[in-house]
C-alpha positions as CSV (number, residue, x, y, z in Angstrom):
1,M,0.0,0.0,0.0
2,N,3.0,2.4,0.4
3,D,4.5,1.7,-3.0
4,F,4.5,5.4,-4.0
5,D,5.9,6.8,-0.7
6,F,9.2,7.3,-2.5
7,L,7.7,10.1,-4.5
8,T,7.0,12.3,-1.5
9,G,9.0,15.5,-1.7
10,T,10.5,17.5,-4.5
11,W,12.2,16.0,-7.5
12,D,13.9,17.4,-10.6
13,V,12.7,15.5,-13.7
14,A,14.6,15.1,-17.0
15,N,11.9,14.5,-19.6
16,R,12.3,13.0,-23.0
17,W,9.3,12.5,-25.3
18,R,8.6,11.8,-28.9
19,T,7.3,14.8,-30.8
20,D,4.7,12.4,-32.2
21,F,3.7,9.8,-29.7
22,L,2.7,7.3,-32.4
23,D,5.7,7.7,-34.7
24,A,8.5,5.2,-34.0
25,D,10.8,7.1,-36.3
26,G,9.9,10.5,-34.9
27,D,12.2,12.9,-33.2
28,W,12.8,13.0,-29.4
29,E,12.6,16.3,-27.5
30,E,14.2,16.9,-24.0
31,F,12.9,19.3,-21.4
32,P,13.1,19.8,-17.6
33,G,10.4,19.4,-15.0
34,V,9.9,19.8,-11.3
35,T,7.5,17.7,-9.3
36,H,6.2,17.9,-5.7
37,G,4.7,14.7,-4.3
38,S,2.6,14.0,-1.1
39,R,1.4,11.0,0.7
40,H,-2.2,10.6,1.9
41,F,-4.6,8.0,3.5
42,D,-1.6,6.4,5.4
43,G,0.1,5.6,2.1
44,A,-3.0,4.5,0.2
45,A,-3.1,7.7,-1.9
46,N,-0.5,9.8,-3.5
47,V,-0.6,13.1,-5.4
48,D,2.1,14.8,-7.3
49,E,2.0,18.0,-9.4
50,I,4.6,18.4,-12.1
51,T,5.5,21.7,-13.9
52,F,7.3,21.9,-17.2
53,P,8.7,25.5,-17.2
54,T,9.9,25.5,-20.7
55,K,6.7,24.0,-22.0
56,G,4.3,26.3,-20.2
57,F,2.1,23.5,-18.8
58,A,1.6,21.4,-15.7
59,G,0.0,18.1,-14.7
60,L,-1.3,16.3,-11.7
61,T,-1.3,12.6,-10.9
62,L,-3.7,11.1,-8.3
63,R,-2.8,7.5,-7.3
64,L,-5.3,5.5,-5.3
65,Y,-4.7,2.0,-3.8
66,D,-7.5,-0.6,-3.7
67,P,-6.7,-3.0,-0.9
68,E,-9.3,-5.6,-2.0
69,R,-7.7,-5.9,-5.4
70,A,-4.2,-5.0,-4.2
71,E,-3.7,-2.6,-7.1
72,W,-3.3,1.0,-7.9
73,S,-5.3,3.3,-10.1
74,L,-3.4,6.2,-11.5
75,Y,-5.2,9.3,-12.9
76,W,-3.5,12.0,-14.8
77,S,-4.8,15.5,-15.4
78,S,-3.3,18.3,-17.4
79,R,-3.8,22.0,-16.5
80,R,-4.5,22.6,-20.2
81,T,-7.6,20.4,-20.1
82,G,-8.7,20.3,-16.5
83,T,-10.0,16.8,-17.0
84,L,-8.9,13.4,-15.7
85,F,-7.6,11.0,-18.3
86,P,-8.8,7.4,-18.0
87,P,-6.8,5.6,-15.3
88,V,-4.0,3.1,-15.7
89,V,-4.3,0.2,-13.3
90,G,-1.7,-2.2,-11.9
91,R,0.8,-3.0,-9.2
92,F,4.4,-3.3,-8.2
93,A,6.3,-6.6,-8.4
94,D,10.1,-7.0,-7.8
95,G,10.6,-3.2,-7.6
96,V,8.9,-2.5,-10.9
97,G,5.4,-1.0,-11.2
98,E,3.4,-1.7,-14.4
99,F,0.0,0.0,-15.0
100,Y,-2.3,-0.4,-18.0
101,G,-5.3,1.3,-19.4
102,N,-7.1,2.4,-22.5
103,D,-7.2,5.9,-24.0
104,V,-7.6,7.8,-27.3
105,H,-4.6,9.8,-28.8
106,D,-5.0,11.9,-31.9
107,G,-8.3,10.1,-32.7
108,R,-6.8,6.6,-32.4
109,T,-7.6,4.1,-29.7
110,V,-4.5,3.2,-27.7
111,R,-3.5,0.9,-24.9
112,V,-1.4,2.8,-22.4
113,R,1.4,1.4,-20.2
114,F,3.1,3.3,-17.4
115,R,6.2,1.7,-15.9
116,W,8.1,2.8,-12.7
117,S,11.5,1.3,-12.1
118,G,15.0,2.1,-10.8
119,I,13.5,3.4,-7.5
120,S,15.9,4.5,-4.8
121,E,16.1,7.2,-2.2
122,R,17.6,9.6,-4.8
123,T,16.4,8.4,-8.2
124,A,13.4,6.9,-10.0
125,S,12.5,6.3,-13.7
126,W,9.1,6.4,-15.4
127,E,8.1,5.7,-18.9
128,Q,4.9,5.8,-21.0
129,A,4.3,3.5,-23.9
130,F,1.3,3.2,-26.4
131,S,0.1,0.2,-28.2
132,T,-2.2,0.4,-31.2
133,D,-2.5,-3.4,-31.5
134,D,-4.0,-4.2,-28.1
135,G,-0.6,-4.7,-26.4
136,K,1.1,-7.0,-28.9
137,T,3.8,-4.3,-29.5
138,W,4.6,-1.1,-27.6
139,L,6.1,2.2,-28.5
140,T,7.8,4.1,-25.7
141,N,7.0,7.7,-26.2
142,W,7.8,9.5,-22.9
143,T,10.5,8.9,-20.3
144,M,11.2,10.7,-17.1
145,A,14.4,10.4,-15.0
146,F,13.8,11.7,-11.4
147,S,16.5,13.0,-9.1
148,R,15.6,14.1,-5.6
149,R,16.2,17.7,-5.0
């Protein structure tokens, strides 16, 4: 239930994303971010707000733990839209968290995967990948390297 406690505090985030999330041959763009995370409900909830100063936008992730199912639901919202994206759902095993959901990107239905790994006191890694063939193949389109401030 305390899987996301590591995210509490302030982190500098090195972002790298594809300029087109669905183009495997597309260019990558790098930019900084800063996130502030907090723990709630005795570790069964976690919230972080991330700002991207060079991009001019921010986002918020709400993570909620379901003890009956022993899994997390992660909800992302962008300040640009003010709405919650559909959740990705999953759990941690052997230090890696994998979370899956369905969404629409640029009019195309996609399967979404978030993966957390490399978690330590000072670092963590996150990546997002999309699948347009219901999870047979994945295209990583956004990575974040976290370093504790």
